[in-house]
N, C-alpha and C positions, 0 to 999 in steps of 0.2 A: 875910287876903284865904281863901276857900274852896279847894278841890280837889274840883273834877268828874271823874265818869268818867261818862262817858252811853253805855248799850249801845242799841243797833237791836234791832229788832224781824225778825221772819221776812221773807226774798230782799232786806235791803236791807244796808248796811254804816254804818260811821262814817260815812262821805259824808256823808248824810240827815239830821247836827245841824249842818253847814256854819252855817245860819240864826243858829242859835241859839248855836252855841261863839264866833261872831264878836261876839257880843252882850256873853256872859259876860267874855270874854277882855278886852273894850274896859272891862269894868267891874273890868279887876285882875285878875283870877281865874284858877286854872290847870285849865286843861280836859285833858278824855284822850276820845278818841272811835276807842276799838277798832272794827276788825271782827273778827267772828268767824270760823272758820275754814270754807274752803268755799261764801263767798257774796262778794257787791262785789267787791273789788280782789284778795280770795283766793278765790275760785272755782274759779281752776288747781285748788289745793288739795283739793279734792272727792272723797271717797271714806266707803267701807262702815262705817270707824273713828269718823266725828262722828255724835256725839249728845250729849244732855244735859249728862254731864257731861263733855265736851270741850271744851263751848263754856262752863261753869264755868270750868274750868283758864283756857282763855284769858284767861281776867279777872283771877283771881287770880295770873296770869302778870306782866300788866301793874300791879295791884297791888303785888308785889313788885321786880320789876325794876327799874320806876319809884318805890322806896322810897315810896307814898303811905300814907299813915294820915290819920284822922278826914275819910273822903272821903266828897263825899253820893254817892250810888252810885245811877244814874235808869238804870230799863229802860221800854224803850216797847214794848207788846206782849209778843212771846214774848220779850223781854226784862225781862220781869216774873218768868219762870220762872229766869231767869240770876240775875239781880243775888238772888235769893233766895235760889240754893244758894251763891252768893260771897258771904253774909252770913252762910250757915251756917258756911260753912268758913274764912272769915278775919275770922272777928266782930271781933276787934281792930282793924279798920284803916281799920272803916265805923263816920260817922258818924251819916248820916243814911240812910234809904231813899225814893227817892223812884218812883211809878209811874206811867206815863203813859199813860193807857188799856191799865192791861197786867191781867191777871190777880195776882192776890196768893193763890198756891197753896198748902196746905201738905202736910206728909209723906206721900207715897204716890202722892199727884198726879201726872197730865201733862196739857201743853196741851190733850190730844185728849182727855180727860176730861173738860177743864172746858170746848172749846166746842165739841164735840159737837151737834147733826147735822152744823155747819159744816166741822170737820174729816174729816167721814165724805165731804162733796158733793167736796169740793180730793182727797179723795185717791183717789175714785170713776175719777179723769181717767187714772191709773193712767201717769202720767209718769215716767221712767227715764236719766239721765245718765250714760254711760259704765257704765251695771250699780249704779248707785246710787238707791234709788228719793227721788223728789221729786216736790214740791207748791210752789201759788204760782209754777207756770211762766210770767212772762210775759205769752208771749203764747197763754195761757187764762186768764187773771185779770184781767177788766175794770177799769178803772181806780176807779172807785165802788166796789172793796172798801176802796181806801186814803183815800176819803172827798176827793180832790183833784180840786176842779174849774176851776182858774186855769189856761188855757191855757198861758202860762209855765212856771209850775210844774209841768204834765203835760210840757212837755218835756223838763225838768229832769231829773224824777223817773222816766220811765217807760225811757231806755236804759240807766238805771243799775241796775235790777232783776236782781234773779238766781233761778235757781233754788234752793229750802229743802231739805236731807234730812230725809226722812220721821222719821228715828229720833230725830228733836230733839225731832221733837211727842208722838213716844209713848213715852219713855221717861220713865218714874216719877221724882219728885224725892224724892229721899235727903236727911233729915235729919238730923243728929245732934246739933244742939246747938242746939235750942228755945227751952231757957229763955234764954237769953242771946240770941239770934237776935230775939225777939218783944221784947225790950226797947230795942232799937233803935230809936229814931221814925222815924216811918214819915209821909208825905205821900202825897195820891192827888190827881194832875191829870188828871183824865176829861172825856171827851167828853161834853156833856151830853145828848146821842141814848143813851149808852151806862151812864146810872149803873142805868137798872134793872136791867142786867144783870152788875155787881158786885158782888161779896160783902158783905150787908147790914150785917154785924155790923163787919168792917172800915174800910165807910165810916163808922159811928158812933160807931167808937173816931176814928178821922181827922178826921171834923164833931163831936167832945166838945175832942179839942186843938186848933184851928181849924187844921185844915192836911189840908183837902177844900177844891180848888176846884174846879168846871169852867168850859169855854170852848166854847162853840156851833159847833164846827166839828167836822170830818171826821176820819175815826182816826189819819192822820198830821199829826197838832195839830202838829208840830216842823217840820214843812212849809209846812203852810194859816196856821197863824199864830206863825211862829217871836218875835216880839216877846211875845207874852200868852204864852207859855212862859218866855221868858227874863225876863218879871219876876215869875214866880210863882217860876222857882228860885231868883231875885233874894233872895227871903223867905226861904227854908230858910234856917233859923239853920248858920252857919256852925264854930261849936265848941258 
């Protein structure tokens, strides 16, 4: 059986993987869905100290204290930045990387670099919480941003969203172990409508290896299509 660590995207929390995690656990797998500091049920810990490095360390601490190895590490959206940093710093614990409609950054890139001008748009709203600059303020973000259209799913999702510290999106990723990092097998699970916006070279490599799948759904694919996402995660080699 495999060990999955599922990392959420901006403004979300580990809660967003509940439907997917349930399916994976029913299949007998070990599943961890950590919430990054400052969002979700950890939003009370919001501070100016929280950046991309902070979140990378959040996940490394889970790997360390849960004594996890040969992990299938998946990241959704902003989580793609986090899992890349984790794999660089804890390479010996990672067996496979899965990008869930997520950026595939290189050394020196930030999410703001990759998603501009979208990030410029959300930052222009100038939101602060307790002196911390945040983006993706739920009251200012229309639900279509996340691509969820089912009323029941929206009712479950909307109250759980929290603002996200902007520094996480602005800090550039620092990689120091790239030779080993890029040897880790990668799978891309991408929303069909975002395929044109993903790194074509990385997609081509995943396609060549038979590890590129797309799902015709909105950005929050783990909520809108949990069965499809879980079924594809179950295809990822566990050893």
